[in-house]
C-alpha positions as CSV (number, residue, x, y, z in Angstrom):
1,M,83.9,65.2,134.0
2,T,81.8,67.3,135.8
3,V,80.0,70.5,134.3
4,V,79.1,72.7,136.8
5,S,76.9,75.8,136.1
6,S,75.3,78.2,137.6
7,T,71.3,78.5,139.0
8,Q,69.7,80.6,141.5
9,F,70.4,78.3,144.3
10,G,73.4,78.4,143.8
11,A,75.8,76.0,140.8
12,R,74.2,73.3,139.4
13,R,76.9,70.8,139.2
14,T,76.5,67.4,136.5
15,T,78.8,64.6,137.2
16,A,80.2,61.9,134.8
17,D,77.9,59.8,135.3
18,G,75.3,62.1,133.9
19,R,73.6,62.9,138.0
20,R,72.4,66.9,138.4
21,D,73.4,68.3,141.5
22,V,73.2,71.5,143.0
23,V,76.1,72.6,145.1
24,R,75.9,75.1,147.5
25,S,78.7,77.8,149.0
26,R,79.1,78.6,152.9
27,A,77.3,81.5,152.4
28,D,74.1,79.8,151.8
29,V,73.8,77.9,154.9
30,R,71.8,79.8,157.7
31,P,74.3,81.7,160.0
32,D,72.7,79.9,162.8
33,L,72.4,76.5,162.0
34,E,75.1,75.3,163.8
35,A,74.3,76.8,166.9
36,V,70.0,75.6,166.5
37,F,72.6,71.7,165.7
38,R,74.6,71.6,168.4
39,S,71.5,73.2,171.2
40,D,68.7,71.3,169.3
41,Y,70.6,67.8,168.2
42,A,69.7,65.4,171.1
43,R,65.5,66.9,171.4
44,V,65.1,66.0,167.6
45,V,66.7,63.0,168.3
46,G,65.3,62.2,171.4
47,V,61.1,62.2,170.7
48,A,62.8,60.5,166.8
49,A,64.0,57.5,168.6
50,R,60.6,57.8,170.4
51,V,58.3,57.1,168.3
52,L,60.9,54.6,165.9
53,G,62.6,52.7,168.6
54,S,65.2,53.6,167.0
55,R,68.5,55.7,167.5
56,D,69.7,54.8,163.7
57,S,66.2,56.0,162.0
58,A,66.1,58.4,164.7
59,E,69.1,60.6,163.4
60,D,68.8,59.6,159.6
61,V,64.9,61.5,160.7
62,A,67.1,64.5,162.4
63,Q,69.8,65.1,159.1
64,E,66.2,65.0,157.8
65,V,64.6,67.7,159.1
66,F,67.8,69.5,160.2
67,L,68.4,69.9,156.0
68,A,64.9,71.5,156.1
69,F,65.9,74.0,159.1
70,G,68.2,74.4,157.1
71,R,66.3,76.0,154.2
72,S,63.4,77.0,156.2
73,S,62.9,81.1,157.1
74,V,62.0,79.5,161.0
75,P,63.2,82.5,163.0
76,A,66.1,81.4,165.3
77,G,63.8,82.2,168.8
78,E,60.9,79.7,167.2
79,A,63.6,76.9,166.1
80,R,62.8,74.5,169.3
81,G,59.5,73.8,168.5
82,W,59.5,74.1,164.9
83,L,62.6,70.9,165.2
84,T,59.5,69.0,167.2
85,V,57.0,69.3,165.8
86,A,58.8,68.2,162.4
87,A,61.0,65.5,163.9
88,T,56.7,64.6,165.4
89,H,55.6,64.6,161.6
90,T,59.0,63.4,160.2
91,A,59.4,59.6,162.3
92,L,55.8,59.2,161.9
93,N,55.7,60.0,158.7
94,L,58.5,57.1,159.4
95,L,56.4,54.9,160.3
96,R,53.4,54.1,158.0
97,S,55.9,54.3,155.7
98,G,57.6,51.1,157.1
99,R,53.8,49.5,158.1
100,R,52.7,49.6,154.8
101,R,56.5,48.1,154.1
102,G,55.5,45.1,156.2
103,A,52.8,44.5,154.6
104,R,53.9,44.6,151.4
105,E,56.9,42.3,152.2
106,Q,54.9,40.1,154.3
107,V,53.4,39.2,150.7
108,A,55.9,38.9,149.0
109,D,56.6,36.2,151.7
110,D,54.4,34.4,152.7
111,G,54.8,30.4,151.8
112,L,58.9,31.4,153.4
113,A,59.1,30.0,157.0
114,I,60.1,33.1,158.6
115,V,62.3,32.6,161.6
116,P,61.9,34.5,164.5
117,D,64.2,37.4,165.6
118,V,65.9,36.8,168.6
119,A,64.8,40.2,170.2
120,D,61.4,39.8,168.4
121,L,61.3,36.8,171.8
122,V,62.0,39.7,174.4
123,V,58.5,40.6,175.9
124,S,58.8,44.8,176.0
125,R,60.2,45.2,172.1
126,D,57.0,43.3,171.4
127,E,55.2,45.7,174.1
128,R,56.5,49.0,172.6
129,R,56.3,47.5,168.9
130,A,53.0,47.3,169.1
131,V,52.4,50.0,170.8
132,R,54.6,52.1,167.9
133,A,52.5,50.2,165.4
134,A,48.8,51.3,167.1
135,L,50.4,54.8,166.5
136,S,51.0,54.7,163.5
137,R,46.9,53.6,162.6
138,L,45.8,56.2,164.8
139,P,44.7,60.0,162.9
140,H,48.1,62.2,162.2
141,R,47.2,65.6,164.1
142,Q,46.1,62.7,166.8
143,A,49.4,60.9,167.3
144,A,51.0,64.0,166.5
145,A,49.7,65.5,169.7
146,L,50.3,62.3,172.3
147,V,53.5,62.1,171.0
148,L,54.9,66.0,171.6
149,R,52.7,66.0,174.7
150,H,54.2,63.2,176.2
151,S,57.5,64.6,174.5
152,G,57.1,67.6,177.4
153,L,56.2,70.3,175.4
154,S,53.3,72.3,177.3
155,Y,49.8,72.6,176.3
156,A,49.8,76.2,174.6
157,E,53.5,74.2,172.6
158,V,51.4,71.5,171.9
159,A,48.6,73.8,170.6
160,A,50.7,76.3,169.0
161,A,52.4,73.3,167.2
162,L,49.3,71.8,165.6
163,D,47.2,74.6,164.7
164,L,44.8,74.0,168.3
165,S,43.4,75.7,170.6
166,P,45.4,75.8,174.1
167,G,42.0,74.8,175.9
168,S,41.1,72.1,173.3
169,V,44.5,70.2,173.7
170,G,43.9,67.9,177.2
171,T,40.7,66.4,174.6
172,T,42.8,65.3,171.8
173,V,45.6,63.8,173.9
174,R,43.6,61.1,175.7
175,R,41.3,60.7,173.1
176,A,44.8,59.8,171.3
177,E,45.2,57.4,174.3
178,S,41.7,56.1,174.5
179,V,41.6,55.4,170.3
180,L,46.0,53.8,171.2
181,L,44.7,51.8,174.0
182,K,41.5,50.0,171.1
183,E,44.1,49.6,169.0
184,L,46.6,48.6,170.7
185,N,44.1,45.3,172.2
186,R,42.4,45.6,168.6
187,H,45.4,43.5,167.6
188,A,46.9,42.4,170.9
189,S,46.9,38.9,170.8
190,P,44.6,36.3,172.3
191,E,47.1,34.0,175.4
């Protein structure tokens, strides 16, 4: 049995197992959402994939970002920059949460023999993983500036996205690159 009641956000539904959720009508969807989605989906997935290294995870990030955009009041003309920044922040947050989860799993697995995955034996993948791990340890603003700049945004766009002065973007990016290099060297395994 499903019970539906009206709320200010749409109809609220209680399912037979007691779960409650909001049912939105088509009228609640932004009229520009489909056009923005079609024009910017590949870019959002691309930005997230560069941070995460996984297309599947990047597509999950894109879904979350477009859902947030659908609830936002961001004008369609500003959508591209907003979506790029949202994808960057969401991917960085996912990267950081994955690092914390990995540390918890390592503690739980202590004492168990771990068989390395074949993909981990490929040097380029190890290097990308190391860069992502180092990126997750950077201060959020530096990591975001680095990802946004290397995703093709201009200094002015990065400045607007992160609420920085345009003149400080270059310095922020250079510092982020320097901190990233130090993190990579600090965590590099000796040969």
